[in-house]
N, C-alpha and C positions, 0 to 999 in steps of 0.2 A: 429477483431480489430487491426489495425496497428497503433503504437504509434511512433510520431516522435519526438526523444528528440532534443530540441535546448538549447544550454548551460546547459545540462544535466537535464532538465525539460521536462516532457510531460503533456499534458492535454486532458482530454476527458469528455465526458458528460455522466452522470449516467442517468438510465430510468425515473427518476423523473424530470430531466433537471438540477439538480446541476451540477457544474463543479469540477470534480477532478483533483488534480495535483499530479504527482508523480516525486520524483528525481530518476535518474538513480542510481541503487545500486552498491555500492563499498564493498569491503572485510570487510572494518571496520564496515558497517551496520550488515552484517552477523554475524560478532563476538559480536557485542553489543546486537543484537537480541538472540543470544544464552544465553548471561548474563541475560537479561531481563526475560527470559523464564525459568531460574534457574533449567535447567536440564529437564524441561517438554517439550518434542519435539512436543506436541500438540499446544504448543504456540508460537512456533518459528515464524510461519507465520504471526500470529497477531503482534508480537514484531517487526517483519521486516517492516510491513504496517504501523505501528504507527510511525516508524521513516521517512517513505519515503511518506507517504500520506497525503494531505490535502484535504478537501471537503469545497467549497466556501471559502477557505482562513484560515481555522481552523485545526489545528493539532488535532491528535487524542491520547487518552489515551487508555490503554489495555481496560478498561471498556467502553469506547466510542466504540470500535471497536466491541464489544460483541453486542452492543445496535443498529448497522446498520440494516436496513431492508434487508430481505433476497433477496430482488430484485437486491441489489446491488451485491451480491455474484458472478454470472457470469461475470459482466463485471471487477470486481476486479481482479478475479482469471486469467481472459484474459489478464488483463494489467501486472498482476505479471508474468505471463507465457511467455510474450513476452520481459520482460525486459532483458537487456543484448545480445539481438540479434543485 
């Protein structure tokens, strides 16, 4: 999946047809994610996603992120893997 950022934002479709929007990450997002994860490296990716991702226009909390369907995992990881390229 190739994301095209326009004005710092890219959109892609999730497997169930919902639209996900991601902001292009900045260093400040990474710093805030580390603070949100409170030293737990396993939570940094979720914290970063919560800052950058909306689904159908709605932002996510850390709890929301944990409740996403597993079918979202691959497209989300692909999107975050491509960010910054």
